[in-house]
FIVEX-535594 format. One record per residue (C-alpha): residue number from 0; residue in one letter; x, y, z. Coordinates in Angstrom, 1 decimal. Layout:
+-------+------+--------+--------+--------+
: marza : base :     xx :     yy :     zz :
+-------+------+--------+--------+--------+
:   NUM :    A :      X :      Y :      Z :
...
+-------+------+--------+--------+--------+
This chain:
+-------+------+--------+--------+--------+
: marza : base :     xx :     yy :     zz :
+-------+------+--------+--------+--------+
:     0 :    M :  130.6 :  106.6 :   91.1 :
:     1 :    H :  129.5 :  103.8 :   94.1 :
:     2 :    I :  126.1 :  102.6 :   93.9 :
:     3 :    D :  124.4 :  100.4 :   96.8 :
:     4 :    I :  121.5 :   98.3 :   95.5 :
:     5 :    L :  119.1 :   97.4 :   98.5 :
:     6 :    T :  117.4 :   94.2 :   97.1 :
:     7 :    L :  116.0 :   90.9 :   98.5 :
:     8 :    F :  117.1 :   89.3 :   95.4 :
:     9 :    P :  120.8 :   90.4 :   94.6 :
:    10 :    E :  121.1 :   87.3 :   92.3 :
:    11 :    M :  119.0 :   88.9 :   89.7 :
:    12 :    F :  121.8 :   91.7 :   88.8 :
:    13 :    D :  124.6 :   89.3 :   88.2 :
:    14 :    G :  124.1 :   88.6 :   84.7 :
:    15 :    V :  123.2 :   92.2 :   83.7 :
:    16 :    L :  126.4 :   93.8 :   85.5 :
:    17 :    N :  128.9 :   91.5 :   84.6 :
:    18 :    T :  128.2 :   91.7 :   80.8 :
:    19 :    S :  128.6 :   94.0 :   78.2 :
:    20 :    I :  129.0 :   98.1 :   79.0 :
:    21 :    M :  128.4 :   97.6 :   82.8 :
:    22 :    K :  131.1 :   95.2 :   82.8 :
:    23 :    R :  133.4 :   97.5 :   80.8 :
:    24 :    A :  132.6 :  100.3 :   83.2 :
:    25 :    Q :  133.7 :   98.3 :   85.9 :
:    26 :    D :  137.0 :   97.2 :   84.4 :
:    27 :    R :  137.6 :  101.0 :   83.8 :
:    28 :    E :  136.9 :  101.6 :   87.4 :
:    29 :    A :  134.2 :  104.0 :   86.4 :
:    30 :    F :  131.6 :  102.7 :   89.1 :
:    31 :    S :  131.5 :  100.1 :   91.8 :
:    32 :    Y :  128.5 :   98.5 :   93.4 :
:    33 :    R :  127.4 :   96.7 :   96.5 :
:    34 :    Y :  124.2 :   94.5 :   97.2 :
:    35 :    V :  122.6 :   95.2 :  100.3 :
:    36 :    N :  120.2 :   92.6 :  101.4 :
:    37 :    F :  118.1 :   94.4 :  104.0 :
:    38 :    R :  116.7 :   91.0 :  104.8 :
:    39 :    D :  119.9 :   91.1 :  106.9 :
:    40 :    F :  119.2 :   94.1 :  108.9 :
:    41 :    T :  115.6 :   93.0 :  110.0 :
:    42 :    T :  115.0 :   92.4 :  114.0 :
:    43 :    N :  112.2 :   90.2 :  113.0 :
:    44 :    K :  112.5 :   86.8 :  115.0 :
:    45 :    H :  111.5 :   85.0 :  111.7 :
:    46 :    N :  113.6 :   87.4 :  109.5 :
:    47 :    K :  110.4 :   88.9 :  108.0 :
:    48 :    V :  110.6 :   92.2 :  106.3 :
:    49 :    D :  107.0 :   92.9 :  105.1 :
:    50 :    D :  103.7 :   92.6 :  107.1 :
:    51 :    Y :  100.1 :   93.2 :  106.4 :
:    52 :    P :   98.7 :   96.7 :  105.8 :
:    53 :    Y :   96.8 :   98.7 :  108.3 :
:    54 :    G :   93.5 :   99.1 :  107.4 :
:    55 :    G :   93.1 :   95.8 :  105.5 :
:    56 :    G :   93.7 :   94.9 :  101.8 :
:    57 :    A :   95.2 :   92.5 :   99.5 :
:    58 :    G :   99.1 :   91.7 :   99.6 :
:    59 :    L :  102.0 :   92.6 :  101.9 :
:    60 :    V :  103.9 :   95.8 :  102.5 :
:    61 :    L :  107.8 :   96.3 :  103.2 :
:    62 :    T :  108.4 :   97.4 :  107.0 :
:    63 :    P :  110.2 :  100.5 :  107.5 :
:    64 :    Q :  112.7 :   99.0 :  110.0 :
:    65 :    P :  115.2 :   96.9 :  107.9 :
:    66 :    I :  115.2 :   99.5 :  105.4 :
:    67 :    F :  115.7 :  102.5 :  107.5 :
:    68 :    D :  118.6 :  100.3 :  109.6 :
:    69 :    A :  120.3 :   99.2 :  106.3 :
:    70 :    I :  120.5 :  102.9 :  104.6 :
:    71 :    E :  121.6 :  104.6 :  107.9 :
:    72 :    D :  124.3 :  101.8 :  108.2 :
:    73 :    I :  125.5 :  102.8 :  104.3 :
:    74 :    K :  125.4 :  106.4 :  105.2 :
:    75 :    Q :  127.4 :  106.1 :  108.4 :
:    76 :    K :  130.2 :  104.6 :  106.2 :
:    77 :    S :  129.6 :  106.9 :  103.2 :
:    78 :    E :  132.1 :  110.0 :  102.8 :
:    79 :    T :  129.1 :  111.7 :  100.7 :
:    80 :    Q :  125.8 :  112.3 :  101.0 :
:    81 :    P :  124.1 :  109.7 :   98.7 :
:    82 :    R :  121.1 :  110.1 :   96.7 :
:    83 :    V :  118.4 :  107.5 :   97.6 :
:    84 :    V :  116.3 :  106.4 :   94.5 :
:    85 :    L :  113.2 :  104.5 :   95.2 :
:    86 :    M :  111.8 :  102.7 :   92.3 :
:    87 :    C :  107.9 :  102.8 :   92.2 :
:    88 :    P :  104.8 :  103.3 :   89.7 :
:    89 :    Q :  104.3 :  106.7 :   91.5 :
:    90 :    G :  107.4 :  108.2 :   90.6 :
:    91 :    E :  108.5 :  110.7 :   88.1 :
:    92 :    P :  108.7 :  109.0 :   84.7 :
:    93 :    H :  112.5 :  108.2 :   83.9 :
:    94 :    S :  114.0 :  110.0 :   81.3 :
:    95 :    Q :  117.2 :  110.7 :   79.5 :
:    96 :    K :  117.4 :  114.0 :   81.6 :
:    97 :    K :  117.1 :  112.1 :   84.7 :
:    98 :    A :  119.9 :  109.7 :   84.0 :
:    99 :    E :  122.3 :  112.8 :   82.9 :
:   100 :    E :  121.3 :  114.1 :   86.4 :
:   101 :    L :  122.1 :  110.9 :   88.2 :
:   102 :    S :  125.5 :  110.2 :   86.1 :
:   103 :    K :  126.9 :  113.3 :   88.1 :
:   104 :    E :  126.3 :  112.1 :   91.5 :
:   105 :    D :  129.0 :  110.2 :   93.4 :
:   106 :    H :  127.0 :  107.9 :   95.5 :
:   107 :    I :  123.4 :  106.5 :   94.9 :
:   108 :    I :  121.4 :  104.0 :   96.8 :
:   109 :    F :  118.8 :  102.2 :   94.8 :
:   110 :    I :  115.8 :  100.8 :   96.9 :
:   111 :    C :  114.2 :   97.4 :   95.2 :
:   112 :    G :  110.7 :   97.2 :   96.5 :
:   113 :    H :  108.7 :   93.7 :   96.7 :
:   114 :    Y :  105.2 :   92.8 :   97.6 :
:   115 :    E :  102.5 :   95.2 :   97.7 :
:   116 :    G :  104.3 :   98.4 :   98.3 :
:   117 :    Y :  106.4 :  100.4 :  100.9 :
:   118 :    D :  105.5 :  101.4 :  103.9 :
:   119 :    E :  105.0 :  105.3 :  103.4 :
:   120 :    R :  107.8 :  106.4 :  106.1 :
:   121 :    I :  110.1 :  105.0 :  104.1 :
:   122 :    R :  109.4 :  107.3 :  101.4 :
:   123 :    Q :  108.6 :  110.2 :  103.3 :
:   124 :    E :  111.9 :  109.9 :  105.5 :
:   125 :    L :  114.5 :  108.4 :  103.5 :
:   126 :    V :  114.0 :  108.9 :   99.8 :
:   127 :    T :  115.3 :  111.9 :   97.4 :
:   128 :    D :  114.1 :  110.6 :   94.0 :
:   129 :    E :  111.2 :  108.2 :   93.4 :
:   130 :    I :  111.6 :  107.0 :   89.5 :
:   131 :    S :  109.1 :  105.2 :   87.3 :
:   132 :    L :  109.5 :  103.2 :   84.2 :
:   133 :    G :  106.4 :  103.7 :   83.1 :
:   134 :    D :  102.5 :  103.1 :   83.6 :
:   135 :    Y :  102.4 :   99.5 :   84.7 :
:   136 :    V :  103.4 :   97.5 :   87.7 :
:   137 :    L :  106.4 :   95.3 :   88.1 :
:   138 :    T :  107.0 :   92.4 :   90.6 :
:   139 :    G :  109.6 :   94.1 :   92.2 :
:   140 :    G :  112.0 :   96.9 :   91.6 :
:   141 :    E :  115.3 :   95.1 :   90.5 :
:   142 :    L :  114.3 :   95.2 :   86.8 :
:   143 :    G :  113.7 :   99.1 :   86.9 :
:   144 :    T :  117.0 :   99.4 :   88.9 :
:   145 :    M :  118.9 :   97.8 :   86.0 :
:   146 :    V :  117.4 :   99.8 :   83.4 :
:   147 :    V :  118.1 :  103.1 :   85.3 :
:   148 :    M :  121.7 :  101.9 :   86.3 :
:   149 :    D :  122.4 :  101.0 :   82.7 :
:   150 :    S :  121.1 :  104.5 :   81.5 :
:   151 :    V :  123.3 :  106.3 :   84.2 :
:   152 :    I :  126.5 :  104.2 :   84.0 :
:   153 :    R :  126.8 :  104.5 :   80.2 :
:   154 :    L :  127.1 :  108.3 :   80.6 :
:   155 :    L :  130.0 :  108.1 :   83.0 :
:   156 :    P :  133.4 :  109.2 :   81.5 :
:   157 :    G :  135.4 :  106.9 :   79.5 :
:   158 :    V :  132.4 :  104.0 :   79.7 :
:   159 :    L :  131.6 :  104.5 :   75.8 :
:   160 :    G :  134.2 :  103.7 :   73.5 :
:   161 :    N :  133.5 :  107.1 :   71.2 :
:   162 :    E :  132.6 :  110.0 :   73.5 :
:   163 :    Q :  130.0 :  111.4 :   70.8 :
:   164 :    S :  128.0 :  108.3 :   71.2 :
:   165 :    A :  125.7 :  109.6 :   74.0 :
:   166 :    P :  125.3 :  113.2 :   73.2 :
:   167 :    Q :  123.8 :  111.6 :   69.6 :
:   168 :    D :  121.6 :  109.2 :   71.8 :
:   169 :    S :  117.4 :  109.6 :   71.2 :
:   170 :    F :  116.3 :  112.4 :   73.9 :
:   171 :    S :  119.8 :  113.8 :   74.3 :
:   172 :    D :  118.7 :  116.9 :   72.5 :
:   173 :    G :  115.1 :  116.3 :   72.9 :
:   174 :    L :  114.7 :  114.7 :   69.7 :
:   175 :    L :  114.6 :  111.3 :   69.0 :
:   176 :    E :  117.8 :  109.9 :   66.7 :
:   177 :    H :  118.2 :  109.9 :   63.3 :
:   178 :    P :  118.5 :  106.7 :   61.0 :
:   179 :    H :  121.6 :  105.2 :   60.5 :
:   180 :    Y :  123.4 :  103.0 :   57.9 :
:   181 :    T :  126.2 :  100.8 :   57.4 :
:   182 :    R :  127.7 :   98.8 :   54.5 :
:   183 :    P :  126.9 :   97.4 :   52.1 :
:   184 :    A :  125.8 :  100.7 :   50.2 :
:   185 :    D :  123.4 :   98.4 :   48.2 :
:   186 :    F :  121.7 :   95.7 :   50.1 :
:   187 :    R :  119.1 :   93.8 :   47.9 :
:   188 :    G :  118.4 :   97.0 :   46.3 :
:   189 :    H :  117.8 :   99.3 :   49.0 :
:   190 :    H :  120.3 :  101.9 :   48.8 :
:   191 :    V :  121.7 :  104.3 :   51.4 :
:   192 :    P :  120.8 :  107.8 :   50.7 :
:   193 :    D :  123.4 :  109.4 :   48.8 :
:   194 :    V :  124.2 :  112.3 :   51.2 :
:   195 :    L :  125.9 :  109.7 :   53.2 :
:   196 :    L :  128.1 :  108.9 :   50.8 :
:   197 :    S :  129.1 :  112.5 :   49.6 :
:   198 :    G :  131.7 :  113.4 :   51.8 :
:   199 :    N :  129.8 :  116.9 :   52.5 :
:   200 :    H :  129.9 :  117.2 :   56.4 :
:   201 :    A :  127.4 :  120.1 :   56.3 :
:   202 :    K :  125.0 :  118.6 :   54.6 :
:   203 :    I :  125.3 :  115.2 :   56.3 :
:   204 :    E :  124.5 :  117.0 :   59.7 :
:   205 :    E :  121.7 :  118.7 :   58.1 :
:   206 :    W :  120.1 :  115.8 :   56.6 :
:   207 :    R :  120.5 :  114.0 :   59.9 :
:   208 :    H :  119.0 :  116.9 :   62.1 :
:   209 :    Y :  116.3 :  116.9 :   59.3 :
:   210 :    Q :  115.7 :  113.0 :   59.9 :
:   211 :    S :  115.6 :  113.4 :   63.7 :
:   212 :    L :  113.0 :  116.0 :   63.5 :
:   213 :    K :  110.9 :  114.2 :   61.3 :
:   214 :    R :  111.0 :  111.1 :   62.9 :
:   215 :    T :  110.0 :  112.7 :   66.2 :
:   216 :    F :  107.4 :  114.5 :   64.6 :
:   217 :    E :  105.7 :  111.3 :   63.4 :
:   218 :    R :  106.1 :  109.1 :   66.6 :
:   219 :    R :  106.7 :  111.5 :   69.3 :
:   220 :    P :  105.1 :  114.6 :   68.6 :
:   221 :    D :  104.4 :  115.2 :   72.3 :
:   222 :    L :  108.7 :  116.0 :   72.6 :
:   223 :    L :  108.0 :  119.0 :   70.1 :
:   224 :    E :  105.4 :  120.9 :   72.1 :
:   225 :    N :  107.8 :  122.8 :   74.3 :
:   226 :    R :  110.5 :  122.7 :   72.2 :
:   227 :    E :  111.5 :  126.3 :   70.9 :
:   228 :    L :  111.9 :  125.7 :   66.9 :
:   229 :    S :  114.0 :  127.6 :   64.6 :
:   230 :    S :  112.6 :  129.0 :   61.3 :
:   231 :    K :  114.3 :  126.1 :   59.5 :
:   232 :    E :  112.5 :  123.7 :   61.6 :
:   233 :    N :  109.1 :  125.2 :   61.4 :
:   234 :    A :  109.6 :  125.1 :   57.9 :
:   235 :    W :  110.3 :  121.4 :   57.6 :
:   236 :    I :  107.2 :  120.8 :   60.2 :
:   237 :    N :  104.9 :  122.6 :   58.1 :
:   238 :    E :  106.0 :  120.8 :   55.0 :
:   239 :    W :  105.0 :  117.7 :   56.7 :
:   240 :    K :  101.8 :  119.0 :   57.8 :
:   241 :    N :  100.9 :  119.9 :   54.3 :
:   242 :    R :  101.6 :  116.8 :   52.5 :
+-------+------+--------+--------+--------+
């Protein structure tokens, strides 16, 4: 996978992209990236990339010309048709499903906005996906892009040390993840559940599924609204409801 990051502040990414899993992914050649400072593409004699909005109002709006020219330049050099992701509060909420979808792409372009917003023609003519991290506003799209990149890159083949790690993450099967325990088995009087020490893998898997469903029921019941529940899952949920 190759990722182009359109940003006015490329230095914001260095720490994130050069540590931990992101660094490992690059070392294993799972992905490459390039910063594209779209200010380099402006034809404005003062190197401006923003202007006041038509109709008045507070703030400044990113102008279309530098971003159009930057993306056209990238596409001319690309061997594949890239997905163009716009980070914005009006986009679809990011999810594990979206991360899995994007992880199958060969080339992604992220547009990191700043100021009050984007000229609407950027959204209409260039963008394939609009993604939001939630119902709040950040100063720019850089932090959101880092989050989405991390969620996508960790899913690329060979990036995680254990190939079973990603499928067991929260949301991968529509549920929150079950509790985890490690050594010691007794810590200050708090004990690891006996089933995890039993060696009975069928019982362990059943316990984990029970705990995963229970945690989802208690913390994110909205995730269960459209889930097709088995008879066993329904019995567990009825048990919790009747307590």
